[in-house]
Steps between C-alpha positions, in 0.01 A plus 500: 500500500414862570135404492557249780691757704223756448239240591697406813514867596125534457443193716730639770309829499163323526624286785633802682171686460301202620734458794434852619141405592563158645574364846864475620542140383372585154724806483802284591406244236456782248842643583655156461328451164621840379854418617492160328381660174773763528764233564380302199510811281852589617617141448360498146662837424844380610466163325403679175838668520659155497596507866501180702358486855767455764762700311636840598364679188151356566515609863611848391213514251249406770651753744481772235133424432427497874668840538297641211179368657594651839573836340166491316317409822671788683402738220138381515497546878633856466230573244235352728618715791506815286149423378381452857659830595315666214170349612569587862618855439333732745400231746654474841479121531722396209707197603657400169317166485 
């Protein structure tokens, strides 16, 4: 099962990278595909624990996984900003993006 989760993560990363170069419609489709893959991974994780969709424990499991993902995304964004600051050190036009 871990292999499938790792494979799903690799697919999500590839889709995200491809979406960065595409037109707005393609980027939206890429984001939706990444979200669908993430939802499927979270669903599988909670079901492996024996939880049944529609129950409070399942909902708590999904919420916990969503919180972990949000925290990881926030950490990655902070790292990206710090990296950009490092690259932009000494320039007067640093905008943080």
